N, C-alpha and C positions, 0 to 999 in steps of 0.2 A: 619984661616979663607980664606979656597977657595972660589973665588966666582965664581956662574955657569956663565954661559955664555949668557943665558939673564941675568943676573942679569950688566953683562959687556956690551950685548948688550944695555942696556935703556941706561946705565949711559954713553958710550965712546963718545956721541958725544954731551955731555952739560956742557955747561958753569957751574958752580956754581947759585947756585938760590934762593933764600926765599926757607923759612923749607917746607915752603906747596908744592913747587914744589918735594922737595923730597922725602916727603910723599909718594904723585903723585908716580911718580917713585919707591916707595914700593911695593906700589900696583898692578902698572903692571909687576913686577916682582915676585911679588907672585900670580897672576890672570895664569902668561905664567907661573911656576914653576909647579900648581897644575895641569896645564893641560897637566902636562910632555915636554913640552919647555924648553928644558937643553942647546942644542949649533943652532950655526944659521943656520946649514945645515936643520934641520927638517922644516923649515919656507919654503922650496923649495917643499915640498909634500901638502900644504896648499894655501890654497886661502886668499886671502884681505878677503873676505865677513866670511869667515869661524872665524877665527882671531875676527873679528868684533861678531861674538856670541856670544861670550865668556866675562863670566863677568869682570869688571873691565877694559877690551880694548877698545879703543878708535878709532874714528879717528890718534890722534897727536901718539899716537902708537903704529898702524900700518905703517904712513911714518916714522919713527923710523925705524921699522925695514928695511922698503925698501930703505931708504937711505945706512941702513947698505950691505943690502945684495947688492946694487947696489956696494956700494967699491968693494965688491966681485965678481962683475964680475955672480952674482946670480938672481934669480927673485923667485916670488911668483908662486907657481901653477895659469895656468887657466883653470876656469869653461871649465869644456867642456860638 
């Protein structure tokens, strides 16, 4: 089974955690996938505020995505 980039992105920086946290990661992955986010590079076209508007995405998820973007020299879009 192939894991989507969004799923890898959420889980790549996190160590093993309690089951409740694993459920939270699954919900975040599902919310991102439902919104059409499959690759990390897609997040450069949206702002953090845009992501926070998605049901199931909170500040912690946005911070995790921001860290993954930073590691690749990428950033969220800036609001104009």
